[in-house]
C-alpha positions as CSV (number, residue, x, y, z in Angstrom):
1,M,-5.1,15.1,-4.2
2,I,-7.7,12.7,-5.4
3,Y,-9.5,11.0,-3.3
4,W,-10.1,6.9,-3.5
5,R,-12.1,4.2,-2.3
6,L,-11.4,0.4,-3.6
7,G,-14.1,-0.8,-5.9
8,D,-15.9,-4.1,-6.0
9,D,-13.2,-5.2,-8.8
10,G,-9.9,-4.4,-6.7
11,C,-9.6,-1.2,-8.7
12,P,-9.6,2.3,-7.4
13,V,-12.8,4.1,-7.9
14,Q,-12.5,8.3,-7.5
15,L,-14.6,9.7,-4.9
16,T,-16.1,12.8,-5.8
17,G,-18.7,15.4,-4.0
18,P,-18.3,17.8,-1.1
19,D,-17.9,14.7,1.3
20,A,-15.0,12.9,-0.8
21,M,-12.2,14.4,1.6
22,K,-14.0,13.2,4.5
23,E,-14.9,9.8,3.2
24,A,-11.2,9.2,2.1
25,S,-10.1,10.3,5.4
26,R,-12.5,7.9,7.1
27,L,-10.9,5.6,5.0
28,M,-7.8,6.0,5.9
29,E,-8.2,4.8,9.6
30,D,-10.2,1.3,8.6
31,A,-7.8,-1.4,8.8
32,S,-9.2,-2.8,5.6
33,R,-7.1,-1.0,3.5
34,I,-4.2,-3.0,4.9
35,V,-3.4,-5.7,2.0
36,K,-0.6,-7.3,3.5
37,Q,1.9,-6.9,6.5
38,E,4.5,-9.2,7.4
39,D,8.1,-9.7,8.9
40,V,10.5,-11.2,7.0
41,G,13.7,-11.6,9.3
42,D,14.9,-8.4,10.3
43,Y,12.7,-6.5,8.0
44,W,9.1,-5.4,7.6
45,V,7.2,-5.5,4.4
46,S,3.7,-3.6,4.2
47,T,1.1,-3.0,1.1
48,V,-1.8,-1.0,1.9
49,F,-4.6,0.8,0.0
50,L,-4.0,4.9,0.0
51,P,-7.4,6.5,-0.7
52,M,-5.6,9.9,-1.2
53,A,-2.9,9.8,-4.1
54,L,-2.3,11.7,-6.8
55,S,-3.6,9.0,-9.6
56,R,-4.9,5.6,-9.4
57,E,-1.7,4.1,-10.4
58,E,-0.6,5.3,-7.0
59,C,-3.4,4.0,-5.0
60,F,-1.8,1.1,-3.4
61,E,1.7,1.5,-2.1
62,T,4.1,-1.4,-0.9
63,M,7.3,-0.2,1.2
64,A,9.8,-2.4,2.7
65,F,11.9,-1.4,5.9
66,G,15.2,-2.6,8.0
67,P,17.0,-4.0,9.3
68,R,16.0,-4.3,12.8
69,P,16.7,-2.0,15.0
70,A,17.0,1.0,12.7
71,M,13.9,0.1,10.3
72,A,14.6,2.6,7.6
73,E,12.6,2.4,4.6
74,I,14.5,0.3,2.0
75,D,12.3,0.7,-1.1
76,K,9.0,1.6,-2.1
77,S,6.5,0.5,-5.0
78,T,3.2,2.0,-6.1
79,C,0.4,0.2,-8.6
80,G,-3.2,0.7,-9.2
81,S,-5.2,-2.8,-8.5
82,L,-5.5,-4.9,-5.9
83,R,-4.2,-8.1,-7.8
84,L,-0.9,-6.0,-8.9
85,A,-0.7,-5.1,-5.2
86,K,-0.4,-8.9,-4.3
87,I,2.0,-9.3,-6.7
88,Q,4.2,-6.3,-5.9
89,H,4.1,-7.1,-2.3
90,E,5.0,-10.6,-2.8
91,L,7.9,-9.4,-5.2
92,M,9.0,-7.1,-2.4
93,V,8.9,-9.9,0.1
94,E,11.3,-11.9,-1.9
95,F,13.5,-8.9,-2.5
96,V,14.2,-8.6,0.9
97,K,15.0,-12.3,1.7
98,R,17.5,-11.6,-0.9
99,I,19.3,-8.4,0.5
100,G,18.7,-10.0,3.9
101,Q,20.8,-13.1,3.5
């Protein structure tokens, strides 16, 4: 596992040193890691920053769940920047809208 923080440019920066795991754990509890979460009909789409990931390209995760009431995982995608995560989220919303019709 590699530990990350979000850089000022919206890209993950690797945490190093003896407190890296502690800092990443603190970031996991921080609500600011939520990029966007929204209901889309009977579905829910969530995009978050993951401070513990195997690679930079997996630091942002978008997941879709539904339909209600089961809320099973439908799809998941990852990327490596805040800019791409926002695009990824909107693409997932469009996907969920199509399957929810």
